[in-house]
LOMARKOL-325624 format. One record per residue (C-alpha): residue number from 1; residue in one letter; x, y, z. Coordinates in Angstrom, 2 decimals. Layout:
<r NUM, a, <X, Y, Z>>,
...
END
This chain:
<r 1, m, <-57.34, -59.31, -8.46>>,
<r 2, c, <-54.35, -57.11, -9.16>>,
<r 3, k, <-51.35, -57.39, -6.93>>,
<r 4, s, <-51.32, -53.72, -6.04>>,
<r 5, k, <-54.63, -54.02, -4.21>>,
<r 6, y, <-52.99, -56.15, -1.58>>,
<r 7, h, <-49.34, -55.27, -1.75>>,
<r 8, r, <-49.82, -51.97, 0.08>>,
<r 9, s, <-50.61, -53.95, 3.22>>,
<r 10, g, <-47.04, -55.14, 3.20>>,
<r 11, m, <-45.28, -57.60, 5.39>>,
<r 12, l, <-47.68, -57.28, 8.30>>,
<r 13, l, <-50.72, -58.50, 6.39>>,
<r 14, a, <-48.76, -61.31, 4.84>>,
<r 15, s, <-47.49, -62.49, 8.18>>,
<r 16, i, <-50.91, -62.25, 9.73>>,
<r 17, i, <-52.87, -64.03, 7.06>>,
<r 18, a, <-50.13, -66.58, 6.76>>,
<r 19, g, <-51.02, -67.54, 10.30>>,
<r 20, g, <-53.70, -69.73, 8.77>>,
<r 21, a, <-51.15, -71.42, 6.55>>,
<r 22, l, <-49.94, -73.72, 9.25>>,
<r 23, l, <-48.33, -76.99, 8.50>>,
<r 24, s, <-49.77, -80.02, 10.22>>,
<r 25, g, <-46.29, -81.38, 10.67>>,
<r 26, c, <-45.44, -78.49, 12.96>>,
<r 27, t, <-48.16, -79.01, 15.54>>,
<r 28, d, <-45.90, -80.88, 17.96>>,
<r 29, d, <-42.95, -78.51, 17.55>>,
<r 30, p, <-42.13, -76.89, 20.92>>,
<r 31, e, <-40.30, -74.11, 19.08>>,
<r 32, s, <-43.47, -72.58, 17.66>>,
<r 33, a, <-45.83, -69.62, 17.52>>,
<r 34, q, <-49.62, -69.54, 17.15>>,
<r 35, l, <-51.45, -67.61, 14.48>>,
<r 36, r, <-55.08, -67.13, 13.54>>,
<r 37, a, <-56.44, -65.40, 10.42>>,
<r 38, i, <-59.94, -63.99, 9.93>>,
<r 39, h, <-61.30, -63.00, 6.50>>,
<r 40, a, <-63.43, -59.85, 6.92>>,
<r 41, s, <-62.99, -58.18, 3.53>>,
<r 42, p, <-66.55, -58.30, 2.19>>,
<r 43, d, <-65.85, -58.35, -1.57>>,
<r 44, a, <-62.46, -60.10, -1.67>>,
<r 45, p, <-62.11, -63.68, -2.95>>,
<r 46, a, <-61.16, -66.66, -0.85>>,
<r 47, v, <-57.44, -67.26, -0.40>>,
<r 48, n, <-54.96, -70.10, -0.02>>,
<r 49, l, <-52.11, -69.63, 2.43>>,
<r 50, r, <-48.58, -71.00, 2.10>>,
<r 51, l, <-45.43, -71.24, 4.14>>,
<r 52, d, <-42.24, -72.22, 2.34>>,
<r 53, s, <-44.30, -73.10, -0.77>>,
<r 54, v, <-46.48, -75.60, 1.10>>,
<r 55, t, <-50.20, -74.83, 1.26>>,
<r 56, g, <-51.36, -75.15, 4.84>>,
<r 57, i, <-54.92, -73.87, 4.50>>,
<r 58, r, <-57.23, -73.69, 1.49>>,
<r 59, d, <-60.29, -71.63, 0.67>>,
<r 60, l, <-60.28, -69.27, 3.64>>,
<r 61, d, <-63.42, -67.35, 2.71>>,
<r 62, y, <-65.27, -64.31, 3.95>>,
<r 63, a, <-66.62, -64.52, 7.51>>,
<r 64, e, <-64.34, -67.46, 8.30>>,
<r 65, s, <-61.57, -67.91, 10.86>>,
<r 66, s, <-58.66, -70.26, 10.36>>,
<r 67, g, <-58.51, -70.97, 14.11>>,
<r 68, f, <-55.22, -70.96, 15.96>>,
<r 69, e, <-52.60, -73.25, 14.52>>,
<r 70, r, <-48.94, -73.76, 15.23>>,
<r 71, v, <-46.11, -72.78, 12.93>>,
<r 72, s, <-42.46, -73.46, 13.52>>,
<r 73, a, <-40.65, -70.52, 15.01>>,
<r 74, g, <-37.99, -69.04, 12.81>>,
<r 75, i, <-37.65, -67.71, 9.30>>,
<r 76, q, <-40.05, -68.88, 6.56>>,
<r 77, d, <-41.28, -67.56, 3.22>>,
<r 78, v, <-44.91, -66.47, 3.27>>,
<r 79, a, <-47.34, -66.27, 0.33>>,
<r 80, v, <-51.00, -65.34, 0.12>>,
<r 81, e, <-52.62, -66.75, -3.01>>,
<r 82, a, <-55.90, -65.24, -4.21>>,
<r 83, i, <-58.30, -67.74, -5.74>>,
<r 84, i, <-59.29, -66.05, -9.01>>,
<r 85, p, <-60.58, -67.25, -12.40>>,
<r 86, g, <-58.03, -68.42, -14.91>>,
<r 87, g, <-55.42, -69.48, -12.35>>,
<r 88, n, <-54.61, -68.37, -8.83>>,
<r 89, a, <-52.17, -65.56, -8.20>>,
<r 90, d, <-49.83, -64.63, -5.35>>,
<r 91, v, <-51.03, -61.25, -4.19>>,
<r 92, i, <-48.52, -60.97, -1.33>>,
<r 93, t, <-45.12, -62.61, -1.01>>,
<r 94, v, <-42.82, -62.00, 1.95>>,
<r 95, p, <-39.52, -63.88, 1.88>>,
<r 96, g, <-37.78, -64.62, 5.16>>,
<r 97, f, <-40.44, -63.64, 7.70>>,
<r 98, n, <-39.36, -64.32, 11.28>>,
<r 99, f, <-41.97, -66.12, 13.43>>,
<r 100, v, <-41.23, -65.48, 17.10>>,
<r 101, k, <-41.46, -68.40, 19.51>>,
<r 102, d, <-44.54, -68.55, 21.78>>,
<r 103, n, <-46.23, -65.50, 20.26>>,
<r 104, r, <-50.01, -65.81, 19.74>>,
<r 105, y, <-51.52, -63.55, 17.09>>,
<r 106, t, <-54.92, -62.84, 15.59>>,
<r 107, v, <-55.10, -60.61, 12.58>>,
<r 108, i, <-58.18, -59.67, 10.62>>,
<r 109, a, <-58.09, -58.72, 6.94>>,
<r 110, v, <-60.51, -55.76, 6.79>>,
<r 111, n, <-61.87, -53.19, 4.34>>,
<r 112, t, <-62.92, -53.70, 0.74>>,
<r 113, a, <-60.68, -55.61, -1.68>>,
<r 114, g, <-59.30, -52.45, -3.25>>,
<r 115, n, <-58.26, -51.09, 0.16>>,
<r 116, i, <-57.65, -54.28, 2.11>>,
<r 117, e, <-55.53, -53.88, 5.21>>,
<r 118, p, <-54.53, -55.81, 8.31>>,
<r 119, l, <-56.07, -55.27, 11.71>>,
<r 120, v, <-54.06, -56.81, 14.54>>,
<r 121, a, <-56.66, -58.00, 17.02>>,
<r 122, d, <-55.78, -58.08, 20.71>>,
<r 123, e, <-57.46, -60.78, 22.75>>,
<r 124, s, <-58.91, -59.80, 26.11>>,
<r 125, a, <-56.19, -59.37, 28.71>>,
<r 126, a, <-58.46, -61.05, 31.26>>,
<r 127, d, <-57.85, -64.66, 32.28>>,
<r 128, p, <-61.38, -66.16, 32.45>>,
<r 129, a, <-62.33, -68.49, 35.27>>,
<r 130, d, <-64.12, -71.75, 34.48>>,
<r 131, d, <-67.50, -69.98, 34.71>>,
<r 132, e, <-66.46, -66.86, 32.79>>,
<r 133, v, <-65.90, -65.77, 29.20>>,
<r 134, a, <-63.26, -63.19, 28.26>>,
<r 135, i, <-64.37, -61.07, 25.30>>,
<r 136, a, <-62.70, -58.65, 22.94>>,
<r 137, v, <-64.95, -56.74, 20.51>>,
<r 138, i, <-63.71, -55.51, 17.11>>,
<r 139, h, <-65.35, -53.04, 14.71>>,
<r 140, a, <-64.54, -54.57, 11.29>>,
<r 141, s, <-67.53, -53.38, 9.26>>,
<r 142, t, <-67.13, -50.87, 6.45>>,
<r 143, t, <-70.88, -50.12, 6.45>>,
<r 144, a, <-71.11, -48.71, 9.99>>,
<r 145, s, <-69.11, -45.73, 11.23>>,
<r 146, i, <-69.12, -44.64, 14.89>>,
<r 147, v, <-71.63, -46.72, 16.83>>,
<r 148, d, <-72.90, -47.14, 20.38>>,
<r 149, v, <-72.90, -50.72, 21.66>>,
<r 150, y, <-75.14, -52.01, 24.44>>,
<r 151, v, <-74.25, -55.31, 26.11>>,
<r 152, t, <-77.01, -56.15, 28.58>>,
<r 153, t, <-79.06, -58.96, 30.00>>,
<r 154, p, <-81.76, -60.00, 27.50>>,
<r 155, g, <-84.77, -57.73, 27.16>>,
<r 156, v, <-83.23, -54.43, 28.26>>,
<r 157, d, <-84.52, -51.40, 26.30>>,
<r 158, v, <-81.60, -49.27, 25.04>>,
<r 159, n, <-83.62, -46.16, 25.92>>,
<r 160, s, <-83.28, -47.04, 29.60>>,
<r 161, v, <-79.48, -47.43, 29.76>>,
<r 162, d, <-76.27, -45.78, 28.63>>,
<r 163, p, <-74.07, -47.42, 25.96>>,
<r 164, t, <-71.61, -50.00, 27.22>>,
<r 165, f, <-69.06, -48.47, 24.86>>,
<r 166, t, <-68.72, -46.42, 21.67>>,
<r 167, f, <-66.30, -47.22, 18.88>>,
<r 168, d, <-65.44, -46.61, 15.19>>,
<r 169, f, <-64.24, -48.74, 12.28>>,
<r 170, k, <-61.09, -50.69, 13.25>>,
<r 171, d, <-61.45, -49.83, 16.96>>,
<r 172, q, <-61.14, -52.57, 19.60>>,
<r 173, i, <-62.65, -52.91, 23.06>>,
<r 174, d, <-61.55, -55.30, 25.81>>,
<r 175, a, <-64.81, -56.20, 27.54>>,
<r 176, g, <-62.94, -58.29, 30.11>>,
<r 177, a, <-64.15, -61.45, 31.85>>,
<r 178, l, <-67.92, -61.80, 32.09>>,
<r 179, p, <-70.06, -64.50, 33.72>>,
<r 180, a, <-70.81, -67.18, 31.11>>,
<r 181, g, <-74.53, -66.55, 30.78>>,
<r 182, s, <-77.06, -64.97, 28.43>>,
<r 183, y, <-76.54, -61.51, 26.95>>,
<r 184, q, <-78.10, -59.25, 24.36>>,
<r 185, i, <-75.95, -57.10, 22.08>>,
<r 186, q, <-77.59, -54.06, 20.47>>,
<r 187, v, <-75.95, -51.47, 18.23>>,
<r 188, t, <-77.15, -47.96, 17.41>>,
<r 189, g, <-75.66, -45.00, 15.63>>,
<r 190, q, <-73.64, -42.75, 17.93>>,
<r 191, g, <-76.01, -40.71, 20.07>>,
<r 192, s, <-79.05, -42.47, 18.58>>,
<r 193, k, <-81.38, -44.94, 20.21>>,
<r 194, s, <-82.43, -46.46, 16.89>>,
<r 195, v, <-81.21, -50.09, 16.91>>,
<r 196, v, <-79.41, -51.18, 13.72>>,
<r 197, f, <-78.31, -54.56, 15.09>>,
<r 198, d, <-79.97, -56.71, 17.73>>,
<r 199, s, <-78.47, -60.08, 18.57>>,
<r 200, g, <-81.44, -61.22, 20.66>>,
<r 201, p, <-80.55, -63.48, 23.61>>,
<r 202, v, <-77.10, -65.05, 23.14>>,
<r 203, d, <-76.15, -67.83, 25.56>>,
<r 204, l, <-72.39, -67.92, 26.18>>,
<r 205, t, <-72.51, -70.83, 28.64>>,
<r 206, a, <-70.97, -73.22, 26.12>>,
<r 207, f, <-67.90, -70.95, 25.89>>,
<r 208, a, <-67.13, -70.93, 29.63>>,
<r 209, g, <-63.40, -70.68, 30.34>>,
<r 210, q, <-62.59, -69.42, 26.84>>,
<r 211, k, <-61.46, -66.21, 25.20>>,
<r 212, l, <-63.69, -64.97, 22.38>>,
<r 213, i, <-63.30, -62.35, 19.69>>,
<r 214, l, <-66.55, -60.76, 18.49>>,
<r 215, a, <-66.05, -58.95, 15.20>>,
<r 216, a, <-68.77, -56.81, 13.62>>,
<r 217, i, <-68.55, -57.43, 9.86>>,
<r 218, n, <-70.67, -56.56, 6.81>>,
<r 219, t, <-73.81, -58.40, 5.82>>,
<r 220, t, <-73.54, -59.34, 2.15>>,
<r 221, n, <-76.86, -60.40, 0.64>>,
<r 222, s, <-80.13, -58.54, 0.13>>,
<r 223, t, <-82.02, -60.48, 2.80>>,
<r 224, t, <-79.54, -59.67, 5.56>>,
<r 225, t, <-78.65, -56.11, 4.52>>,
<r 226, a, <-82.36, -55.21, 4.44>>,
<r 227, v, <-82.42, -55.86, 8.21>>,
<r 228, s, <-78.97, -54.76, 9.37>>,
<r 229, p, <-75.70, -53.60, 7.81>>,
<r 230, v, <-73.72, -55.84, 10.17>>,
<r 231, k, <-73.51, -59.33, 11.60>>,
<r 232, l, <-71.24, -60.69, 14.33>>,
<r 233, l, <-68.45, -63.17, 13.69>>,
<r 234, v, <-67.61, -65.04, 16.90>>,
<r 235, a, <-64.15, -66.61, 16.85>>,
<r 236, t, <-62.92, -69.16, 19.39>>,
<r 237, d, <-59.46, -70.68, 19.42>>,
<r 238, d, <-60.43, -73.29, 16.84>>,
<r 239, a, <-63.83, -72.43, 15.38>>,
<r 240, s, <-66.17, -69.60, 14.41>>,
<r 241, l, <-69.86, -68.87, 14.01>>,
<r 242, v, <-71.95, -65.99, 12.68>>,
<r 243, l, <-74.75, -64.23, 14.57>>,
<r 244, f, <-77.33, -62.36, 12.49>>,
<r 245, d, <-79.69, -59.68, 13.70>>,
<r 246, t, <-82.50, -61.54, 15.43>>,
<r 247, r, <-84.99, -60.01, 12.99>>,
<r 248, t, <-83.26, -61.65, 10.03>>,
<r 249, g, <-85.20, -64.30, 8.17>>,
<r 250, t, <-84.34, -66.42, 5.17>>,
<r 251, g, <-84.63, -65.34, 1.55>>,
<r 252, a, <-86.63, -67.38, -0.96>>,
<r 253, r, <-87.60, -67.15, -4.61>>,
<r 254, v, <-89.61, -69.70, -6.58>>,
<r 255, v, <-89.19, -70.58, -10.26>>,
<r 256, h, <-91.93, -72.36, -12.25>>,
<r 257, a, <-90.15, -74.73, -14.65>>,
<r 258, s, <-92.61, -77.64, -14.81>>,
<r 259, p, <-93.85, -77.67, -18.44>>,
<r 260, d, <-97.12, -79.58, -17.90>>,
<r 261, a, <-98.19, -78.21, -14.51>>,
<r 262, g, <-100.29, -75.48, -16.07>>,
<r 263, t, <-102.22, -77.96, -18.20>>,
<r 264, a, <-102.66, -80.37, -15.29>>,
<r 265, a, <-103.92, -77.55, -13.07>>,
<r 266, a, <-105.95, -75.90, -15.85>>,
<r 267, g, <-104.07, -72.65, -15.28>>,
<r 268, p, <-101.66, -71.12, -12.76>>,
<r 269, v, <-100.66, -72.98, -9.63>>,
<r 270, e, <-100.34, -71.76, -6.06>>,
<r 271, v, <-97.80, -72.61, -3.37>>,
<r 272, w, <-98.60, -73.23, 0.30>>,
<r 273, a, <-96.08, -73.32, 3.14>>,
<r 274, t, <-96.51, -75.23, 6.39>>,
<r 275, s, <-94.03, -74.41, 9.18>>,
<r 276, t, <-93.99, -73.73, 12.89>>,
<r 277, a, <-91.91, -70.64, 11.96>>,
<r 278, l, <-94.99, -68.99, 10.41>>,
<r 279, p, <-97.53, -67.04, 12.47>>,
<r 280, v, <-100.31, -68.80, 10.51>>,
<r 281, s, <-99.69, -72.29, 9.17>>,
<r 282, p, <-100.35, -73.36, 6.49>>,
<r 283, t, <-99.96, -70.05, 4.63>>,
<r 284, e, <-100.60, -69.38, 0.96>>,
<r 285, l, <-97.09, -68.27, 0.04>>,
<r 286, i, <-97.75, -67.68, -3.70>>,
<r 287, d, <-101.31, -67.18, -4.90>>,
<r 288, a, <-100.63, -67.75, -8.61>>,
<r 289, i, <-97.53, -68.57, -10.69>>,
<r 290, v, <-97.26, -69.58, -14.34>>,
<r 291, y, <-94.58, -71.35, -16.40>>,
<r 292, e, <-91.21, -69.52, -16.49>>,
<r 293, q, <-92.34, -67.00, -13.87>>,
<r 294, v, <-90.01, -66.17, -10.97>>,
<r 295, i, <-91.52, -64.89, -7.72>>,
<r 296, p, <-90.74, -62.37, -6.34>>,
<r 297, g, <-88.34, -61.79, -9.28>>,
<r 298, p, <-85.15, -62.92, -11.07>>,
<r 299, a, <-83.00, -60.64, -8.90>>,
<r 300, s, <-84.94, -60.54, -5.65>>,
<r 301, f, <-85.99, -62.69, -2.71>>,
<r 302, a, <-88.96, -62.73, -0.35>>,
<r 303, s, <-88.04, -62.77, 3.33>>,
<r 304, v, <-89.69, -65.52, 5.38>>,
<r 305, p, <-88.96, -66.70, 8.91>>,
<r 306, a, <-86.16, -69.27, 9.10>>,
<r 307, g, <-87.26, -72.80, 9.96>>,
<r 308, d, <-88.33, -76.16, 8.57>>,
<r 309, y, <-90.92, -75.98, 5.79>>,
<r 310, v, <-93.19, -78.31, 3.85>>,
<r 311, f, <-94.47, -76.88, 0.56>>,
<r 312, d, <-97.67, -77.84, -1.22>>,
<r 313, v, <-98.35, -77.07, -4.87>>,
<r 314, a, <-101.99, -76.88, -5.90>>,
<r 315, p, <-104.22, -75.54, -8.69>>,
<r 316, d, <-105.10, -71.88, -8.20>>,
<r 317, t, <-108.20, -72.55, -6.12>>,
<r 318, g, <-107.15, -71.03, -2.80>>,
<r 319, m, <-107.41, -74.40, -1.04>>,
<r 320, i, <-104.45, -76.43, 0.23>>,
<r 321, g, <-106.70, -79.48, 0.15>>,
<r 322, d, <-106.35, -79.44, -3.66>>,
<r 323, s, <-102.60, -80.03, -3.39>>,
<r 324, v, <-101.11, -82.23, -6.10>>,
<r 325, y, <-97.61, -82.26, -4.60>>,
<r 326, m, <-96.22, -82.10, -1.07>>,
<r 327, s, <-92.48, -81.58, -0.66>>,
<r 328, p, <-90.26, -83.26, 1.89>>,
<r 329, s, <-89.32, -81.02, 4.79>>,
<r 330, l, <-86.83, -78.33, 3.75>>,
<r 331, a, <-84.66, -76.54, 6.33>>,
<r 332, l, <-84.28, -72.84, 5.46>>,
<r 333, a, <-81.49, -71.29, 7.52>>,
<r 334, q, <-81.37, -67.76, 8.87>>,
<r 335, g, <-79.53, -65.29, 6.66>>,
<r 336, i, <-79.30, -67.63, 3.66>>,
<r 337, e, <-81.07, -67.08, 0.33>>,
<r 338, y, <-82.63, -70.00, -1.55>>,
<r 339, t, <-83.91, -70.62, -5.06>>,
<r 340, v, <-86.66, -73.25, -5.28>>,
<r 341, v, <-87.36, -74.60, -8.77>>,
<r 342, a, <-90.57, -76.46, -9.59>>,
<r 343, a, <-89.44, -79.04, -12.16>>,
<r 344, g, <-90.38, -82.38, -13.67>>,
<r 345, y, <-93.85, -83.48, -14.80>>,
<r 346, v, <-97.17, -83.65, -12.99>>,
<r 347, t, <-98.73, -86.19, -15.39>>,
<r 348, t, <-95.76, -88.36, -16.39>>,
<r 349, s, <-92.14, -89.04, -15.44>>,
<r 350, p, <-89.73, -87.85, -14.25>>,
<r 351, e, <-92.13, -86.85, -11.53>>,
<r 352, f, <-92.75, -83.31, -10.36>>,
<r 353, r, <-90.43, -82.10, -7.60>>,
<r 354, l, <-88.98, -78.99, -5.99>>,
<r 355, l, <-85.27, -78.42, -6.51>>,
<r 356, a, <-83.93, -76.22, -3.68>>,
<r 357, t, <-80.49, -74.65, -3.72>>,
<r 358, a, <-78.79, -72.21, -1.34>>,
<r 359, e, <-77.37, -69.16, -3.07>>,
<r 360, n, <-74.11, -67.53, -2.04>>,
<r 361, n, <-74.96, -64.01, -3.17>>,
<r 362, r, <-71.85, -62.29, -1.84>>,
<r 363, a, <-70.45, -60.09, -4.60>>,
<r 364, v, <-66.76, -60.96, -5.15>>,
<r 365, i, <-65.08, -58.13, -7.05>>,
<r 366, t, <-62.62, -60.36, -8.95>>,
<r 367, q, <-65.17, -62.69, -10.54>>,
<r 368, a, <-68.64, -63.51, -11.74>>,
<r 369, s, <-70.08, -66.64, -10.09>>,
<r 370, v, <-72.24, -69.04, -12.12>>,
<r 371, k, <-74.37, -72.00, -11.02>>,
<r 372, v, <-76.29, -74.21, -13.49>>,
<r 373, i, <-79.50, -76.19, -12.87>>,
<r 374, h, <-80.76, -78.83, -15.33>>,
<r 375, a, <-84.56, -78.48, -15.23>>,
<r 376, a, <-85.30, -79.79, -18.75>>,
<r 377, p, <-85.67, -83.57, -18.55>>,
<r 378, a, <-86.81, -83.83, -22.19>>,
<r 379, a, <-83.30, -82.76, -23.26>>,
<r 380, g, <-81.71, -85.79, -21.57>>,
<r 381, a, <-78.00, -85.64, -20.78>>,
<r 382, v, <-76.52, -82.50, -22.32>>,
<r 383, d, <-73.18, -80.77, -22.73>>,
<r 384, v, <-73.00, -77.14, -21.60>>,
<r 385, y, <-70.53, -74.76, -23.23>>,
<r 386, v, <-69.69, -71.31, -21.89>>,
<r 387, t, <-67.34, -69.50, -24.27>>,
<r 388, p, <-66.29, -65.87, -24.78>>,
<r 389, a, <-68.88, -63.99, -26.81>>,
<r 390, g, <-68.35, -64.37, -30.55>>,
<r 391, q, <-65.47, -66.83, -30.28>>,
<r 392, f, <-67.46, -69.74, -31.76>>,
<r 393, t, <-70.67, -70.05, -33.72>>,
<r 394, a, <-73.40, -72.38, -32.53>>,
<r 395, d, <-72.56, -74.78, -35.38>>,
<r 396, e, <-68.89, -74.81, -34.38>>,
<r 397, v, <-69.85, -75.65, -30.80>>,
<r 398, a, <-72.12, -78.48, -31.96>>,
<r 399, g, <-69.32, -79.74, -34.21>>,
<r 400, g, <-66.85, -80.02, -31.34>>,
<r 401, q, <-64.64, -77.10, -32.37>>,
<r 402, a, <-65.06, -75.33, -29.05>>,
<r 403, g, <-63.15, -78.01, -27.15>>,
<r 404, a, <-64.35, -79.64, -23.96>>,
<r 405, p, <-67.68, -78.48, -22.49>>,
<r 406, l, <-67.92, -76.80, -19.12>>,
<r 407, l, <-70.40, -79.53, -18.11>>,
<r 408, d, <-70.25, -82.95, -19.72>>,
<r 409, d, <-73.26, -85.33, -19.74>>,
<r 410, f, <-75.17, -82.95, -17.50>>,
<r 411, e, <-78.41, -84.66, -16.42>>,
<r 412, f, <-81.77, -83.69, -14.90>>,
<r 413, p, <-82.08, -82.68, -12.02>>,
<r 414, t, <-78.42, -81.86, -11.32>>,
<r 415, i, <-77.42, -78.59, -9.65>>,
<r 416, t, <-73.78, -77.57, -9.95>>,
<r 417, d, <-71.56, -75.77, -7.50>>,
<r 418, y, <-70.59, -72.22, -8.40>>,
<r 419, v, <-67.99, -71.72, -11.10>>,
<r 420, a, <-65.94, -68.52, -10.94>>,
<r 421, v, <-65.40, -66.87, -14.32>>,
<r 422, t, <-63.68, -63.70, -15.46>>,
<r 423, p, <-66.24, -60.90, -15.81>>,
<r 424, d, <-66.97, -60.56, -19.53>>,
<r 425, a, <-69.58, -61.31, -22.20>>,
<r 426, y, <-70.22, -65.01, -22.91>>,
<r 427, d, <-72.16, -67.32, -25.19>>,
<r 428, i, <-73.97, -70.18, -23.46>>,
<r 429, r, <-74.86, -73.21, -25.56>>,
<r 430, v, <-76.55, -76.41, -24.46>>,
<r 431, v, <-75.91, -79.32, -26.82>>,
<r 432, a, <-78.33, -82.26, -26.83>>,
<r 433, g, <-78.02, -85.18, -29.24>>,
<r 434, g, <-75.29, -83.43, -31.23>>,
<r 435, a, <-77.38, -80.30, -31.85>>,
<r 436, v, <-77.54, -76.96, -30.07>>,
<r 437, a, <-80.82, -77.00, -28.14>>,
<r 438, i, <-80.25, -73.70, -26.33>>,
<r 439, n, <-78.30, -70.82, -27.82>>,
<r 440, r, <-77.95, -67.66, -25.73>>,
<r 441, e, <-75.33, -65.26, -27.03>>,
<r 442, n, <-73.56, -62.22, -25.62>>,
<r 443, i, <-74.68, -62.60, -22.02>>,
<r 444, s, <-72.85, -60.06, -19.87>>,
<r 445, l, <-71.49, -61.50, -16.62>>,
<r 446, v, <-70.32, -58.58, -14.51>>,
<r 447, e, <-67.81, -58.40, -11.67>>,
<r 448, g, <-69.52, -59.24, -8.41>>,
<r 449, g, <-72.45, -60.84, -10.25>>,
<r 450, v, <-73.85, -64.13, -8.96>>,
<r 451, y, <-75.88, -66.03, -11.56>>,
<r 452, t, <-78.10, -69.08, -11.43>>,
<r 453, v, <-78.74, -70.43, -14.94>>,
<r 454, i, <-81.71, -72.78, -15.31>>,
<r 455, a, <-82.15, -74.88, -18.46>>,
<r 456, r, <-85.89, -75.26, -19.13>>,
<r 457, e, <-87.76, -77.11, -21.85>>,
<r 458, p, <-90.77, -76.17, -24.02>>,
<r 459, i, <-94.12, -75.79, -22.32>>,
<r 460, d, <-96.30, -78.75, -23.30>>,
<r 461, s, <-98.21, -76.62, -25.81>>,
<r 462, g, <-95.09, -74.96, -27.22>>,
<r 463, l, <-92.76, -75.60, -30.13>>,
<r 464, p, <-90.57, -78.72, -29.89>>,
<r 465, d, <-87.36, -76.71, -30.29>>,
<r 466, d, <-88.28, -74.07, -27.73>>,
<r 467, f, <-85.67, -74.92, -25.10>>,
<r 468, d, <-84.25, -71.88, -23.33>>,
<r 469, l, <-82.57, -70.52, -20.19>>,
<r 470, i, <-84.02, -68.77, -17.16>>,
<r 471, l, <-81.35, -66.43, -15.83>>,
<r 472, l, <-81.35, -65.35, -12.18>>,
<r 473, t, <-78.93, -63.03, -10.44>>,
<r 474, n, <-78.11, -61.44, -7.10>>,
END
């Protein structure tokens, strides 16, 4: 991230976001202010926040609130540090900012990373009673312009009522104090009755006596954006949660990386899903999948209802009773996308299993994000090298001339966290037993790309040196 992208926001943004950078040692200071920061810039990286060179909050990411914290009143230096590949960078520095005693601020960082700006959010002016909730609503989504908002009791058809209010990007509405009960929030384009966001019933009873900020922000993966361009971030004094459109499911893709399953099943295998979330259970989720195949595709996900699932893998006979493997129960959360890898061996060890991993498919403009899955048990513990394209030959990597590997003694069935890298072209080498078992050169990792790299081994009828990668993206 270049400094100019943020610097235009000036002192105000720095002071606002720095509200999250609160020092624990100041919490009992009577001479203090309260500050809360919300990250609503959909393609900006996470940030660290510092006051007087001390980091008070780390990894404030998109759709997160820092919660109110206390900072000593008076003059302090403020810095916002973007978490970017190759070393973090201060994108805003404001020396000598004056924090005013007893002030309570919420500021939201809005807009895309290249145009990021501060939005000072006013809480509701209402003082809620013990059985009320005071709500302020903020339009912080770049994907929706002027919209009509309907706040009703659950089940009300928007065609039968007028909008509760209409507002545009960066507008704010004080909804006042409402009884702490169940509500439904629906959003349409201005003058339209076509619903683009529907919260379904939302019970606010647990928030009685509190002030809430509801911010409409962008959805950021294919599963959620296919249903609605927005989701709601609900911020309390010390926590936050996200509400998706009630029609939103979970995203899933399945990768066949079990080298002997085809032989054991005498052909393709099928996948069955059993869940109370499905209208018919069990359901044949995948009717036929072969080795190395990705369903629905390497860059796509199938939407299924969120819930707890048990998966059965069977020969392609159309009968769940032929199942050769039943998974433990897997919880698939609303709005999240998952990759499920069939790995291991049906006829020997390590035994066949499903490796499930949640994907964070938000495109961050300053990086490419890479996750690695070891699905090749025959390779044993390996070293994984990711180097700039053309910098080293495969022989130089195997000979140790490329330095330390990205992953050392990487074993089946390990799944890494994401690693942020500078967008560029890279060579990926997997070294097993002192030799390069997988050599993929000049792989382009683009800005905003999210990649899951799966190491797979030869199919049981294949060549002994036929190890390779299965590359998935957002």
